[in-house]
N, C-alpha and C positions, 0 to 999 in steps of 0.2 A: 249680551255683550260687554264684555269687563272694558272698563276705562284704565287709561295710565297717567297717574300721578306725574305730572312733570316736576313736583318739586321734591318728588322723593329720587335719588339719584341709585344709579345702580349698585348694590354692594354696599349699601347704608346700613344693611340689618347686621352683618359682620363687622362693620367699623363698631358700632355699639353695642356689640357682645365682646370686641378686643379688649375693651378695659377692664370688665369684670374678669375675663378670665387672667388677664396678667395682676389683680390683685389677689385672684385665689392662689397662683401660682407665687406672689411676692408672701403671702402667706405661709405657705406650705416651705418656702424655703429659707423665712423665719424661724417657724417649728424646729425644721430640722438642725437649724443652726443651735437653737437654744439644747435641743436636745446634747448636740455635739459637746457644748460648751458644759454642760453638766457631767456628763459620762466624763470629762478630764476633772474636771473641777472638784467634784465630789471626792474621789479618791486622794487627791491631793490635800483637801481642807481634813479628812479622817486622818490622813498619816499626820500632819500638822499637828493637829490634837492630841493622837496617840503620845506621841513623841514628846509632848511638853506634861502629861499628866504624870501622878505619881503613880503607883503598882496598884495599891488596893483604889484610885480611880479609874486606872485601866481594867480590874477587874471588874468592878462593878456599874459602871457607866454603860451608856448604850453604844459609846464610842464617836457620835457627833456633839456630842453636849461639848461646851467650851472649859477647859480646864481652869482650876481655881484654886489654887495657886500655879503657874508655872514651875516646870520643876528642870530647870535647863541641866541639871544633872547625870539626865539623861545621853546626852552626847557624849560627856566626858567617860561614863559606863562604856557607853558604845566602841569610844575610839580605844579603851583601853582592854577590853575583853575580846573585840573582833580585831586585837593587832591591826588596826586600820593605817595605819601608815605605811606599812609594809606591804597588805592588801592592794592599798592603791596604786604604791609605787609600780607594782607588776602591772595591774591592769593598765595604767596607763602607759607603761611601755609597751605592751602589745597592742595598743589602741593606736601610738603613734605609729608604730613598726607597719601596721598592717594598712593604715590611712597612707603613707608613704608608698610602700611597696603595690598598694592596689591603683593609687596615681598613676605612678610610674608605668608598673607592667603592662597597665589595661591599656592604658592611652599610646603605648605603643605600639601593642598588638591590633588596637582597633586602626591606629594610621596604617599598619602595614598592612592589614587586610580592606581598609575601603580603598587606600591607592592603587588595589591590585586585584580588583574585586572579578575584572575580565580573567584573571587566570581561574583555572578551576581548583585547584589546590587550596588556593585561599577562601575561595566560596563555600568549599566544604569543610574546610579547618573552622569556618565563621557558624556555620550550622551545628559541626561535632560538638563547639565548645557550648554554643547555645544549648543544647540538649543537656546540658548538665547541670540548668536550672531546676529540671524534673527531676533530678535523682536527690533526694534529703540525705542529710547526713548521719541520720542512724541507720540507713542503708549502709554503709560505707566505714560505719566507726569502726567495726572490729581490725578490718583489714590496715586502716590508719593507725588504731592503737599498735598493733604489731611494727608495722613499717615505721614509724615512728620511735617507736624501742629500740628496731633493728640499726638505724644511723644513730641513736644519740640526740634525736630530739623531742624525748619525752619530758621536754619544759616550757617556758613561757618563747621562748624563740622558735620554738615547733607548733608551738599555736598560734603565733602570729604569721608562721609563715603557710598555713594551714588555709587562713582566712584572706590572705592572699591570693591562692589559688581556688579558691572555693568562693571568690566575688568577681574572678574573671568572667565569668557568664553574664552576669545582669550588668558590670561596668561595660563590656562590650557593647552589647545592646544600645547603650547612652552614647557612648562615645562613637560607634559608627554612623548611627543615623546623625550625629551633630555634625563629623567630618564631613559627609559627603554633602553640605550645605555650603563648607568651604571652597571658595574659587581658588582653582589648580594654578591660574595665573598667578597668586602672589608665588608660590613654588617656583614657577618658571622663571619667574624675574629674579629671585633669590639664586636661583644655580647660574643664571647668568653672571648675578655680581661675583660666583665664584664660591658660593657655600655649597657643602655637600649635603647629602642627604640626611646626616646626624644633625649639621648645623641646623637646615633648613625647619628641623621639626622642633630644635630645641627653643631658637631664636624667632622664629615664625607661627607654626601652629601651636606650641602650648600654651603661649600666653594667650592666644585665640581661646583655647578652653577652658577658662576659668571660672565663665557659670557652670560648666558642666564637672568642671575641677570638684567646685565647692558643692555638688549635687553629691559626688563620689566618695567626695570626704566625710560628709555628714551621715552620708549612709552607712560608710564603711567605720566609722566612729562608733555610731550607735549598733552595729550587729557585733563589735567586737569585746564594746565595753558589758553589754548587757548580755551576754553570750555564758550560757551555764555549760553547756554539755559540753564542747568539745574541751574546753580546763579538766573538767574532771575526769574527763576518760585518757586525757594526753599527759597530764602533769602529773607526775611520781612524786615529790618532793610536796608534803603537806603544807610544809613553809611556804613555798612557791607560788598557794593557789590567789586565783583573783577573786574578786571584792563579793560576786556573785556564790560564788563556792563555800566562800569563810560566813557570807551572811548565812544561807544553808544549814550549814555546821553548825552556826551558834543558835538558831532556829531551833535545832533537832535538842541541842543539850539543853537551853534555858526557852523552853516550850511557853512556859509562864511569864515569860517578863517581855511583854508585849510592847512596853514602852521604850525600854531600851531599843527593842527591837525595829521600831519603827524610829527611832533614832538613827539607827545605821543606815538602813532604807532611805531616809532622806539625805545623808551626806554622801549616799554612793549616787542617789539621783541627781541631784545637785549639780556636777560637771556634764551630763546630756542635757538637762535645762537648761543650762547656759550655753551651754554649742547650739543648740538649735534653734533658741530665740536670736542667738548673735548671727546666724547664718541662714534663716527659714529664706529671705529675700534670694537670695542668690540660687536655693533649694528650688524653690519654685519657680525660678527664670529658668533655671537649667534645665529642671524638666519639662516645661514648656516648650523652650527651643528646641530640645532633643525631640519633641512629640510632630513639633509643624513640619522643623527641617527634614 
């Protein structure tokens, strides 16, 4: 006959094992965090060291060794050879137009769908626009090239318009999920005070979308700034090409100037890093709120 020790409470073994499992999970999280950090910092370190080397150091070194002495003239050479100010202005104008257009168009479309979800047309429109997320740009590249050429949009403006249109699907998913959590009573009180639907959106709804606007804005900026395929296919004038395309052309012409090439990469990458570091907390809060609500 077995005896039961009254000093041992039920479930004690589970409580004893729990700290060990939690300790193991913490080590796993730490390891994944270290690997993720190295995956980001090592390429940046490589780019910085290569951009500060002379041509001989870049050709003979391993890439990870620290340059001595520093060669800051690589940045001046990249500035001149790639026509950096012009390409930077083109990329910046496309990104600004794409961000502003996506914020306005996507938020308006999501507001119309979220507030008319009970109507079949709006529900079908939502799923129709969402389906565009599964269509990659190379599939529709040739029709887009022909269409933009026919209407005279084979220029940076056409690239910005295409970024706005192609960004509607993903942005609509974020905005609609967020808008469903906004109390409808706020809009009713605004209409009682005499606001129209247009005034209600801009005075009540759009300010409440600030976290989601930051999320959509940074994603739109990164996508338009780093895009290579769309500008290379749409823009017909080589003098109006964006930074990624100009850097690719420079790399093909001067394939041995790795130090100058990496200097131009760093200058092109700096705006995206600054933008993300500045807006990362709004990006994370916007994605979290959109997923939970």
